[in-house]
Biopython code that builds the backbone (N, CA, C, O; Angstrom):
import numpy as np
from Bio.PDB.StructureBuilder import StructureBuilder

atoms = [
    (1, "MET", "N", (2.437, 26.761, -12.718)),
    (1, "MET", "CA", (1.970, 25.313, -12.696)),
    (1, "MET", "C", (0.875, 25.884, -11.628)),
    (1, "MET", "O", (0.747, 27.094, -11.446)),
    (2, "GLN", "N", (0.244, 25.093, -11.069)),
    (2, "GLN", "CA", (-1.297, 25.691, -10.533)),
    (2, "GLN", "C", (-1.005, 25.016, -9.200)),
    (2, "GLN", "O", (-0.212, 24.112, -8.936)),
    (3, "GLN", "N", (-2.131, 25.913, -8.180)),
    (3, "GLN", "CA", (-1.726, 25.862, -7.226)),
    (3, "GLN", "C", (-2.975, 25.376, -6.597)),
    (3, "GLN", "O", (-4.003, 25.991, -6.880)),
    (4, "LEU", "N", (-3.069, 24.089, -5.562)),
    (4, "LEU", "CA", (-4.005, 24.291, -5.047)),
    (4, "LEU", "C", (-4.419, 24.457, -3.522)),
    (4, "LEU", "O", (-3.600, 24.981, -2.767)),
    (5, "ASN", "N", (-5.712, 24.016, -3.004)),
    (5, "ASN", "CA", (-5.472, 23.868, -1.295)),
    (5, "ASN", "C", (-6.615, 23.371, -0.914)),
    (5, "ASN", "O", (-7.654, 23.449, -1.570)),
    (6, "PHE", "N", (-6.473, 22.751, 0.327)),
    (6, "PHE", "CA", (-7.869, 21.573, 0.634)),
    (6, "PHE", "C", (-7.045, 21.610, 2.556)),
    (6, "PHE", "O", (-5.971, 22.094, 2.915)),
    (7, "GLN", "N", (-8.033, 20.943, 3.306)),
    (7, "GLN", "CA", (-7.913, 21.090, 4.561)),
    (7, "GLN", "C", (-8.363, 20.060, 5.073)),
    (7, "GLN", "O", (-9.567, 19.858, 4.919)),
    (8, "VAL", "N", (-7.572, 19.089, 5.832)),
    (8, "VAL", "CA", (-6.938, 18.333, 6.126)),
    (8, "VAL", "C", (-7.399, 18.245, 7.923)),
    (8, "VAL", "O", (-7.679, 19.198, 8.650)),
    (9, "GLN", "N", (-7.351, 16.728, 8.297)),
    (9, "GLN", "CA", (-7.319, 17.147, 9.852)),
    (9, "GLN", "C", (-6.252, 17.216, 10.532)),
    (9, "GLN", "O", (-5.166, 16.834, 10.099)),
    (10, "ASP", "N", (-6.431, 17.705, 11.661)),
    (10, "ASP", "CA", (-4.415, 17.762, 12.179)),
    (10, "ASP", "C", (-3.762, 16.141, 12.416)),
    (10, "ASP", "O", (-2.606, 15.920, 12.057)),
    (11, "ASP", "N", (-4.171, 15.610, 12.722)),
    (11, "ASP", "CA", (-3.418, 14.520, 12.023)),
    (11, "ASP", "C", (-3.065, 13.603, 10.907)),
    (11, "ASP", "O", (-2.193, 12.755, 10.721)),
    (12, "ILE", "N", (-4.039, 14.073, 10.251)),
    (12, "ILE", "CA", (-3.570, 13.466, 8.932)),
    (12, "ILE", "C", (-2.183, 14.242, 8.455)),
    (12, "ILE", "O", (-1.072, 13.916, 8.035)),
    (13, "ALA", "N", (-3.149, 15.874, 8.872)),
    (13, "ALA", "CA", (-1.710, 16.314, 7.732)),
    (13, "ALA", "C", (-0.527, 16.162, 9.062)),
    (13, "ALA", "O", (0.399, 16.765, 8.518)),
    (14, "GLN", "N", (-0.099, 15.844, 10.118)),
    (14, "GLN", "CA", (0.895, 15.826, 10.708)),
    (14, "GLN", "C", (1.723, 14.007, 10.045)),
    (14, "GLN", "O", (2.940, 13.849, 9.948)),
    (15, "ALA", "N", (0.685, 12.916, 9.700)),
    (15, "ALA", "CA", (0.530, 12.100, 8.792)),
    (15, "ALA", "C", (1.169, 11.957, 7.572)),
    (15, "ALA", "O", (1.525, 10.947, 6.965)),
    (16, "ILE", "N", (1.277, 13.427, 7.251)),
    (16, "ILE", "CA", (1.661, 13.481, 5.855)),
    (16, "ILE", "C", (3.031, 14.029, 5.511)),
    (16, "ILE", "O", (3.937, 13.791, 4.713)),
    (17, "ARG", "N", (2.707, 15.014, 6.650)),
    (17, "ARG", "CA", (4.610, 15.790, 6.761)),
    (17, "ARG", "C", (5.144, 14.613, 7.247)),
    (17, "ARG", "O", (6.192, 14.565, 6.602)),
    (18, "GLU", "N", (5.130, 13.553, 8.005)),
    (18, "GLU", "CA", (6.201, 12.225, 8.681)),
    (18, "GLU", "C", (6.366, 11.771, 7.526)),
    (18, "GLU", "O", (7.230, 12.412, 6.928)),
    (19, "GLN", "N", (5.589, 10.324, 6.485)),
    (19, "GLN", "CA", (5.329, 10.224, 5.415)),
    (19, "GLN", "C", (6.138, 11.538, 3.752)),
    (19, "GLN", "O", (6.455, 11.393, 2.572)),
    (20, "ALA", "N", (6.111, 12.330, 4.481)),
    (20, "ALA", "CA", (6.702, 13.125, 3.351)),
    (20, "ALA", "C", (8.743, 13.249, 3.602)),
    (20, "ALA", "O", (9.722, 13.151, 2.862)),
    (21, "GLY", "N", (8.532, 13.473, 4.863)),
    (21, "GLY", "CA", (10.034, 13.948, 5.107)),
    (21, "GLY", "C", (10.272, 11.701, 5.244)),
    (21, "GLY", "O", (11.141, 11.363, 4.441)),
    (22, "GLN", "N", (10.163, 11.472, 5.389)),
    (22, "GLN", "CA", (10.703, 10.250, 5.052)),
    (22, "GLN", "C", (11.000, 9.639, 4.094)),
    (22, "GLN", "O", (11.714, 8.660, 4.309)),
    (23, "CYS", "N", (10.555, 9.960, 2.465)),
    (23, "CYS", "CA", (10.489, 10.130, 1.565)),
    (23, "CYS", "C", (11.447, 10.712, 1.097)),
    (23, "CYS", "O", (11.855, 10.565, -0.055)),
    (24, "GLY", "N", (12.118, 11.747, 2.292)),
    (24, "GLY", "CA", (13.153, 13.132, 1.330)),
    (24, "GLY", "C", (12.518, 14.261, 0.648)),
    (24, "GLY", "O", (13.018, 15.153, -0.038)),
    (25, "LYS", "N", (11.269, 14.020, 0.995)),
    (25, "LYS", "CA", (10.017, 15.334, -0.292)),
    (25, "LYS", "C", (9.711, 16.269, 0.454)),
    (25, "LYS", "O", (9.601, 15.964, 1.642)),
    (26, "THR", "N", (9.462, 17.729, 0.069)),
    (26, "THR", "CA", (9.312, 18.479, 0.186)),
    (26, "THR", "C", (7.472, 17.524, 1.211)),
    (26, "THR", "O", (7.255, 16.329, 1.417)),
    (27, "VAL", "N", (6.609, 18.761, 1.558)),
    (27, "VAL", "CA", (5.062, 18.060, 1.764)),
    (27, "VAL", "C", (4.449, 18.177, 0.330)),
    (27, "VAL", "O", (3.727, 17.362, -0.245)),
    (28, "SER", "N", (4.945, 19.476, -0.139)),
    (28, "SER", "CA", (4.492, 19.794, -2.217)),
    (28, "SER", "C", (4.468, 18.427, -2.706)),
    (28, "SER", "O", (3.458, 17.797, -3.019)),
    (29, "GLU", "N", (6.096, 17.885, -2.757)),
    (29, "GLU", "CA", (6.644, 17.264, -3.672)),
    (29, "GLU", "C", (5.584, 15.790, -3.414)),
    (29, "GLU", "O", (5.140, 15.066, -4.305)),
    (30, "PHE", "N", (5.417, 15.679, -2.254)),
    (30, "PHE", "CA", (5.337, 14.295, -1.885)),
    (30, "PHE", "C", (3.414, 14.369, -2.220)),
    (30, "PHE", "O", (2.676, 13.391, -2.339)),
    (31, "LEU", "N", (3.151, 15.341, -2.276)),
    (31, "LEU", "CA", (0.774, 15.298, -2.124)),
    (31, "LEU", "C", (0.867, 15.905, -3.107)),
    (31, "LEU", "O", (-0.022, 16.756, -3.122)),
    (32, "ALA", "N", (1.949, 15.973, -4.650)),
    (32, "ALA", "CA", (1.975, 15.767, -6.165)),
    (32, "ALA", "C", (1.949, 14.989, -6.243)),
    (32, "ALA", "O", (0.782, 14.666, -6.464)),
    (33, "GLU", "N", (2.991, 13.635, -6.202)),
    (33, "GLU", "CA", (3.385, 12.769, -6.825)),
    (33, "GLU", "C", (2.000, 11.815, -6.258)),
    (33, "GLU", "O", (1.342, 11.264, -7.141)),
    (34, "LEU", "N", (1.489, 11.590, -4.550)),
    (34, "LEU", "CA", (0.477, 11.142, -4.028)),
    (34, "LEU", "C", (-0.423, 11.307, -5.363)),
    (34, "LEU", "O", (-0.488, 10.463, -6.257)),
    (35, "VAL", "N", (-1.250, 12.806, -5.333)),
    (35, "VAL", "CA", (-2.436, 12.621, -6.552)),
    (35, "VAL", "C", (-2.564, 13.113, -7.856)),
    (35, "VAL", "O", (-3.557, 13.545, -8.441)),
    (36, "ALA", "N", (-1.189, 12.954, -8.286)),
    (36, "ALA", "CA", (-0.504, 12.459, -9.632)),
    (36, "ALA", "C", (-0.735, 10.679, -10.248)),
    (36, "ALA", "O", (-1.074, 10.239, -11.346)),
    (37, "SER", "N", (-0.311, 9.919, -8.758)),
    (37, "SER", "CA", (-0.417, 9.227, -9.278)),
    (37, "SER", "C", (-1.949, 8.068, -9.518)),
    (37, "SER", "O", (-2.336, 6.963, -9.898)),
    (38, "LYS", "N", (-2.411, 9.655, -8.830)),
    (38, "LYS", "CA", (-4.379, 8.586, -8.107)),
    (38, "LYS", "C", (-4.928, 9.135, -9.974)),
    (38, "LYS", "O", (-5.734, 8.574, -10.715)),
    (39, "VAL", "N", (-4.478, 9.819, -10.106)),
    (39, "VAL", "CA", (-5.482, 10.579, -11.109)),
    (39, "VAL", "C", (-4.732, 11.150, -12.612)),
    (39, "VAL", "O", (-5.300, 11.857, -13.444)),
    (40, "HIS", "N", (-3.462, 10.689, -12.686)),
    (40, "HIS", "CA", (-3.172, 9.957, -14.453)),
    (40, "HIS", "C", (-2.055, 9.269, -14.258)),
    (40, "HIS", "O", (-1.006, 9.747, -14.692)),
    (41, "PRO", "N", (-2.046, 7.911, -13.514)),
    (41, "PRO", "CA", (-0.790, 6.624, -12.791)),
    (41, "PRO", "C", (-0.821, 6.435, -14.230)),
    (41, "PRO", "O", (-1.762, 6.384, -15.022)),
    (42, "VAL", "N", (0.827, 6.315, -14.422)),
    (42, "VAL", "CA", (1.693, 5.882, -15.706)),
    (42, "VAL", "C", (1.127, 4.009, -15.777)),
    (42, "VAL", "O", (0.768, 3.579, -16.873)),
    (43, "TRP", "N", (1.116, 3.280, -14.821)),
    (43, "TRP", "CA", (1.706, 1.768, -14.623)),
    (43, "TRP", "C", (-0.347, 1.577, -14.345)),
    (43, "TRP", "O", (-0.732, 1.732, -13.186)),
    (44, "THR", "N", (-1.000, 1.387, -15.008)),
    (44, "THR", "CA", (-2.471, 0.571, -14.366)),
    (44, "THR", "C", (-2.450, 0.140, -13.071)),
    (44, "THR", "O", (-2.056, 1.050, -12.342)),
    (45, "THR", "N", (-2.765, -1.092, -12.340)),
    (45, "THR", "CA", (-3.472, -1.324, -11.341)),
    (45, "THR", "C", (-3.064, -3.248, -12.156)),
    (45, "THR", "O", (-2.548, -4.317, -11.827)),
    (46, "HIS", "N", (-3.576, -2.750, -13.044)),
    (46, "HIS", "CA", (-4.266, -4.116, -13.572)),
    (46, "HIS", "C", (-2.325, -4.743, -14.175)),
    (46, "HIS", "O", (-1.819, -5.866, -14.162)),
    (47, "TYR", "N", (-1.753, -3.336, -14.636)),
    (47, "TYR", "CA", (-0.261, -4.058, -15.235)),
    (47, "TYR", "C", (0.690, -4.131, -14.509)),
    (47, "TYR", "O", (1.704, -4.746, -14.838)),
    (48, "GLN", "N", (0.531, -3.404, -13.163)),
    (48, "GLN", "CA", (1.584, -3.651, -12.494)),
    (48, "GLN", "C", (0.856, -5.497, -11.482)),
    (48, "GLN", "O", (1.690, -6.042, -10.759)),
    (49, "THR", "N", (-0.415, -6.098, -11.570)),
    (49, "THR", "CA", (-0.631, -7.545, -11.310)),
    (49, "THR", "C", (-0.079, -8.442, -11.966)),
    (49, "THR", "O", (0.750, -9.329, -11.762)),
    (50, "ARG", "N", (-1.119, -7.781, -13.395)),
    (50, "ARG", "CA", (-1.264, -9.106, -14.311)),
    (50, "ARG", "C", (0.523, -9.416, -14.745)),
    (50, "ARG", "O", (1.096, -10.505, -14.782)),
    (51, "ILE", "N", (1.029, -8.174, -15.007)),
    (51, "ILE", "CA", (2.149, -8.342, -16.150)),
    (51, "ILE", "C", (3.722, -7.855, -15.075)),
    (51, "ILE", "O", (4.782, -8.291, -15.524)),
    (52, "LEU", "N", (3.777, -7.313, -14.230)),
    (52, "LEU", "CA", (4.748, -7.175, -13.122)),
    (52, "LEU", "C", (5.382, -8.398, -12.089)),
    (52, "LEU", "O", (6.467, -8.899, -11.797)),
    (53, "GLY", "N", (3.871, -8.519, -11.736)),
    (53, "GLY", "CA", (3.820, -9.947, -10.760)),
    (53, "GLY", "C", (2.839, -10.655, -11.461)),
    (53, "GLY", "O", (1.842, -10.666, -10.740)),
    (54, "GLY", "N", (2.610, -11.281, -12.556)),
    (54, "GLY", "CA", (2.470, -11.817, -13.033)),
    (54, "GLY", "C", (2.972, -13.224, -13.450)),
    (54, "GLY", "O", (2.259, -14.015, -14.066)),
    (55, "ARG", "N", (4.172, -13.467, -13.095)),
    (55, "ARG", "CA", (5.189, -14.403, -13.684)),
    (55, "ARG", "C", (5.308, -15.303, -12.702)),
    (55, "ARG", "O", (5.398, -14.718, -11.623)),
    (56, "ARG", "N", (5.374, -17.207, -12.531)),
    (56, "ARG", "CA", (5.016, -17.861, -11.046)),
    (56, "ARG", "C", (5.593, -18.726, -11.982)),
    (56, "ARG", "O", (5.825, -18.991, -13.161)),
    (57, "GLY", "N", (5.762, -19.219, -9.997)),
    (57, "GLY", "CA", (7.076, -20.321, -11.016)),
    (57, "GLY", "C", (8.620, -20.022, -10.360)),
    (57, "GLY", "O", (8.533, -19.381, -9.313)),
    (58, "GLU", "N", (10.354, -20.433, -10.858)),
    (58, "GLU", "CA", (11.158, -20.726, -10.601)),
    (58, "GLU", "C", (11.152, -19.362, -11.529)),
    (58, "GLU", "O", (10.285, -18.998, -12.324)),
    (59, "SER", "N", (12.539, -18.649, -11.134)),
    (59, "SER", "CA", (12.633, -17.863, -12.047)),
    (59, "SER", "C", (14.011, -18.356, -13.910)),
    (59, "SER", "O", (15.041, -19.029, -13.868)),
    (60, "PRO", "N", (13.362, -17.665, -15.205)),
    (60, "PRO", "CA", (13.990, -18.523, -15.985)),
    (60, "PRO", "C", (15.610, -18.200, -15.816)),
    (60, "PRO", "O", (16.219, -17.147, -15.626)),
    (61, "GLN", "N", (16.175, -20.031, -16.023)),
    (61, "GLN", "CA", (17.502, -19.095, -16.509)),
    (61, "GLN", "C", (18.043, -19.939, -17.490)),
    (61, "GLN", "O", (17.759, -21.041, -17.958)),
    (62, "ARG", "N", (19.236, -18.767, -17.724)),
    (62, "ARG", "CA", (19.641, -19.304, -18.905)),
    (62, "ARG", "C", (20.966, -19.700, -19.649)),
    (62, "ARG", "O", (22.105, -19.286, -19.428)),
    (63, "PRO", "N", (20.434, -20.812, -20.799)),
    (63, "PRO", "CA", (21.758, -22.122, -21.035)),
    (63, "PRO", "C", (23.377, -21.465, -20.189)),
    (63, "PRO", "O", (23.394, -20.446, -19.499)),
    (64, "GLU", "N", (24.469, -22.249, -20.445)),
    (64, "GLU", "CA", (25.616, -21.656, -20.737)),
    (64, "GLU", "C", (26.266, -21.731, -22.012)),
    (64, "GLU", "O", (26.362, -22.779, -22.651)),
    (65, "GLN", "N", (26.671, -20.722, -22.350)),
    (65, "GLN", "CA", (26.875, -20.666, -23.411)),
    (65, "GLN", "C", (28.226, -21.235, -24.165)),
    (65, "GLN", "O", (29.352, -20.884, -23.812)),
    (66, "MET", "N", (27.980, -22.163, -25.255)),
    (66, "MET", "CA", (28.737, -22.700, -26.219)),
    (66, "MET", "C", (30.288, -21.574, -26.312)),
    (66, "MET", "O", (30.176, -20.358, -26.464)),
    (67, "PRO", "N", (31.414, -22.163, -26.207)),
    (67, "PRO", "CA", (33.179, -22.038, -26.689)),
    (67, "PRO", "C", (32.708, -21.409, -27.735)),
    (67, "PRO", "O", (31.688, -21.607, -28.396)),
    (68, "ALA", "N", (34.017, -20.191, -27.877)),
    (68, "ALA", "CA", (33.803, -19.330, -28.795)),
    (68, "ALA", "C", (33.797, -19.976, -30.409)),
    (68, "ALA", "O", (33.181, -19.444, -31.333)),
    (69, "GLU", "N", (34.367, -20.849, -30.497)),
    (69, "GLU", "CA", (34.967, -21.983, -31.452)),
    (69, "GLU", "C", (33.356, -22.758, -31.613)),
    (69, "GLU", "O", (33.038, -22.861, -32.798)),
    (70, "GLN", "N", (32.666, -23.120, -30.964)),
    (70, "GLN", "CA", (32.201, -23.678, -31.632)),
    (70, "GLN", "C", (30.873, -23.623, -32.352)),
    (70, "GLN", "O", (30.139, -24.377, -32.990)),
    (71, "ARG", "N", (30.942, -21.625, -31.703)),
    (71, "ARG", "CA", (29.279, -21.484, -32.898)),
    (71, "ARG", "C", (29.445, -20.551, -34.130)),
    (71, "ARG", "O", (30.538, -20.140, -34.517)),
    (72, "ASP", "N", (28.478, -20.315, -34.598)),
    (72, "ASP", "CA", (28.023, -20.120, -36.015)),
    (72, "ASP", "C", (28.646, -18.793, -36.537)),
    (72, "ASP", "O", (28.240, -17.671, -36.236)),
    (73, "ALA", "N", (29.742, -19.093, -37.401)),
    (73, "ALA", "CA", (30.663, -17.555, -37.469)),
    (73, "ALA", "C", (29.078, -17.083, -38.614)),
    (73, "ALA", "O", (28.182, -17.673, -39.217)),
    (74, "TRP", "N", (29.535, -15.683, -38.363)),
    (74, "TRP", "CA", (28.530, -14.366, -38.551)),
    (74, "TRP", "C", (28.808, -14.155, -39.885)),
    (74, "TRP", "O", (28.264, -13.232, -40.490)),
]
sb = StructureBuilder()
sb.init_structure("model")
sb.init_model(0)
sb.init_chain("A")
sb.init_seg("    ")
for serial, (resi, resn, name, xyz) in enumerate(atoms, 1):
    if name == "N":
        sb.init_residue(resn, " ", resi, " ")
    sb.init_atom(name, np.array(xyz, "f"), 0.0, 1.0, " ", f" {name:<3s}", serial, name[0])
structure = sb.get_structure()
């Protein structure tokens, strides 16, 4: 695994530490996930908005099942 070093302003560093702590992660874990999501996203923005968030209207309802004796035999 490679180690990368970069510099940020003090206020940004503090915000990163706070966000990492809120997520229950180390700063290194938090930054690695953040960078990976930008460099190699698993789900693209298009997929997230068009597919996952694309359903409109009421949720589909499952019809009531018929009693067992009225079902077709296998």
